[in-house]
C-alpha positions in Angstrom: 89.8 68.9 99.8 90.3 70.8 96.6 87.3 72.4 94.7 87.9 71.4 91.0 86.8 74.9 89.8 89.3 76.5 92.2 92.9 77.8 91.2 94.5 76.7 94.3 95.2 73.1 95.5 94.8 72.2 99.2 96.4 69.1 100.4 96.4 67.6 104.0 99.1 65.3 105.3 98.7 64.8 109.0 99.4 68.1 111.0 100.5 70.1 107.8 98.2 71.5 105.3 99.8 72.7 101.9 98.0 75.5 100.0 99.3 75.9 96.4 98.5 78.8 94.1 97.9 76.8 90.7 98.0 79.7 88.1 101.5 79.2 86.7 100.2 80.6 83.3 99.5 83.8 85.0 102.7 83.5 87.4 100.3 82.8 90.3 98.9 86.3 90.3 95.9 86.9 92.6 92.2 87.5 91.7 89.5 88.2 94.0 88.4 84.6 93.8 92.0 83.2 94.6 92.2 85.4 97.7 88.9 84.2 98.7 89.8 80.6 98.3 93.1 80.9 100.3 91.2 82.6 103.1 88.6 79.9 103.0 91.2 77.1 103.1 93.1 78.8 105.9 90.0 79.0 108.0 89.0 75.4 107.1 92.4 74.1 108.3 92.1 75.9 111.6 88.8 73.9 112.3 90.8 70.6 112.2 92.2 70.1 115.7 95.1 67.8 114.2 96.3 70.4 111.8 99.0 72.8 113.1 101.0 74.3 110.2 100.1 75.6 106.7 102.6 75.7 103.8 101.8 78.4 101.3 103.3 77.7 97.8 103.2 78.8 94.2 103.1 76.2 91.3 105.8 76.6 88.8 107.8 79.8 88.0 106.7 82.2 90.7 105.5 82.3 94.3 103.0 85.1 93.4 103.4 87.8 90.8 101.0 90.1 92.8 97.4 91.2 91.5 96.4 89.9 88.2 96.7 93.1 86.2 94.6 91.8 83.4 91.7 91.9 85.8 90.5 94.9 87.9 92.9 95.4 90.8 91.4 98.8 91.4 88.1 96.9 92.1 86.8 97.0 95.6 86.0 93.3 95.5 89.7 92.5 95.0 90.9 94.7 97.8 88.2 93.3 100.2 89.2 89.7 99.5 93.0 90.6 99.6 92.5 92.2 103.0 90.5 89.2 104.1 93.2 86.8 103.0 96.0 88.6 104.8 94.1 89.1 107.9 92.9 85.5 107.9 96.5 84.2 107.6 97.7 86.6 110.3 95.0 85.8 112.7 95.0 82.0 112.2 95.9 79.8 115.3 98.0 77.8 112.8 101.7 78.5 112.0 101.9 79.7 108.4 105.0 79.2 106.4 105.5 80.9 103.0 107.7 78.7 100.6 109.1 81.4 98.4 110.8 79.6 95.4 110.3 82.4 92.9 109.2 86.0 92.7 107.0 87.5 95.4 105.9 90.9 94.0 103.3 93.3 95.2 100.4 91.3 96.6 102.7 88.3 96.5 105.0 90.0 98.9 102.1 91.0 101.1 101.1 87.2 101.1 104.6 86.2 102.1 104.6 88.9 104.8 101.4 87.7 106.3 102.8 84.4 106.9 104.8 83.9 110.2 107.9 82.4 108.5 109.5 82.6 105.0 111.7 79.9 103.4 113.3 81.6 100.4 115.0 79.6 97.7 117.7 80.7 95.2 115.1 81.9 92.6 113.2 83.7 95.4 113.0 87.6 95.5 110.6 90.3 96.8 109.5 93.6 95.4 106.5 96.0 96.2 106.2 98.4 93.2 103.2 100.8 93.7 105.3 103.9 93.1 105.9 102.5 89.6 102.2 101.9 89.1 100.8 105.1 90.4 98.9 103.4 93.2 99.3 102.9 97.0 99.3 100.0 99.4 97.5 99.9 102.6 98.9 101.0 106.1 99.1 97.4 107.3 101.6 96.5 104.4 103.9 99.7 105.0 104.0 99.0 108.7 104.5 95.1 108.2 107.4 95.8 106.1 108.8 98.2 108.6 108.3 95.5 111.3 109.9 92.6 109.4 112.9 94.4 107.8 113.4 97.8 109.6 112.8 101.3 108.8 115.8 102.0 106.4 115.3 98.9 104.4 111.5 99.6 104.3 112.3 102.9 102.6 114.4 101.2 99.8 111.5 98.7 99.3 108.7 101.1 99.3 110.1 104.5 98.0 112.9 103.1 95.6 110.9 100.1 94.6 114.1 97.9 95.0 114.0 94.2 94.4 115.2 92.1 97.3 117.1 88.9 96.5 117.6 85.8 98.5 120.9 87.1 100.1 119.4 90.6 100.9 116.3 89.0 102.4 118.6 86.9 104.7 120.5 89.9 105.6 117.5 91.9 106.9 115.6 88.8 108.4 112.8 88.8 106.0 113.9 85.3 105.1 113.5 83.1 108.1 115.3 80.1 106.3 117.2 79.6 103.1 116.4 76.5 101.0 114.2 74.7 98.7 110.9 73.1 99.1 112.5 70.2 101.3 113.6 72.9 103.8 110.2 74.3 104.0 108.9 70.9 104.6 111.5 70.2 107.2 110.6 73.3 109.2 107.0 72.5 108.9 107.4 69.0 110.3 109.5 70.3 113.1 106.9 73.0 114.3 104.1 70.5 113.9 105.6 68.6 116.8 105.5 71.6 119.3 102.6 72.6 121.6 99.8 74.0 119.6 98.3 76.2 122.4 101.8 77.6 123.0 102.3 78.3 119.3 99.0 80.0 119.0 99.7 82.3 122.0 103.2 83.4 120.8 101.8 84.1 117.2 99.0 86.1 118.9 101.2 88.2 120.8 104.0 88.7 118.0 101.2 90.1 115.7 99.8 92.5 118.3 101.6 95.5 117.0 100.8 98.9 115.4 100.2 97.5 111.9 96.4 97.6 112.3 96.2 101.2 113.5 94.1 103.4 111.4 95.5 106.0 109.2 95.5 109.6 110.4 93.2 111.9 108.6 95.7 113.5 106.3 97.2 109.9 105.4 93.9 108.5 104.4 93.2 111.7 102.3 96.5 111.0 100.4 95.8 107.3 100.0 92.3 108.2 98.5 93.8 110.7 96.3 96.6 108.4 94.9 93.8 105.9 93.7 91.7 108.5 92.2 94.6 110.3 90.4 95.3 111.0 86.8 98.8 109.2 87.5 97.0 105.8 88.4 95.0 105.9 85.3 98.1 106.9 83.3 100.0 103.8 84.7 97.2 101.4 83.6 97.0 103.1 80.2 100.9 102.8 79.8 100.7 99.1 80.7 98.0 98.3 78.1 100.1 100.4 75.4 103.4 98.7 76.6 105.2 101.9 77.3 106.7 103.8 80.3 104.1 106.0 82.2 104.6 109.7 82.3 103.6 110.8 85.8 102.5 114.4 86.5 101.6 114.5 90.2 97.9 114.8 89.6 
């Protein structure tokens, strides 16, 4: 099922499809092509009646280290494919389980949150650092964090850019289960025995929340201002020069 040119692996075993990001050399960071390939694989799996569960994994050290900062994460094509990937996972009739056995940072945490369930290992942790990068995440991400972990914890993640380890993820409910890959497979196998129409219905209603509501005009203006700001450019320059950014609020 896997395209040799792709940087993901897709393996089907009965009712379970495993999608693995295979970019360990880049800590499984996302490019527009990787996002597109994941979305395509999720859509293809849903077309096979026998398939009921998707396992999302990262090869090697990380689950997903976010956007590939060596590329153009400001580029419209990346954001378009990232949004498509997240929406495709959320809208799929299949139950999607994120097997988080390493860091899930930025877009990696978005990927884990788009899944229905998360199995978190000892090396798994979460972070969304846009305030450190002078950029902004979309409204869906902010609202999804709040839905999954609660408003108070969402503020420490988004405003304080705090890292959430396995124990903290369990405490706030972001981690559905604790354990390694075997635990993720156990959960997938169990869910695969359940009634697929019932699973699809309950997933659809659970995801029918306010997360897709459009931004208010002033919020959209703020979002656009952030991405066009000198601070966003400064953060990018600071990364290239291996120094801390100096933000000025412009």
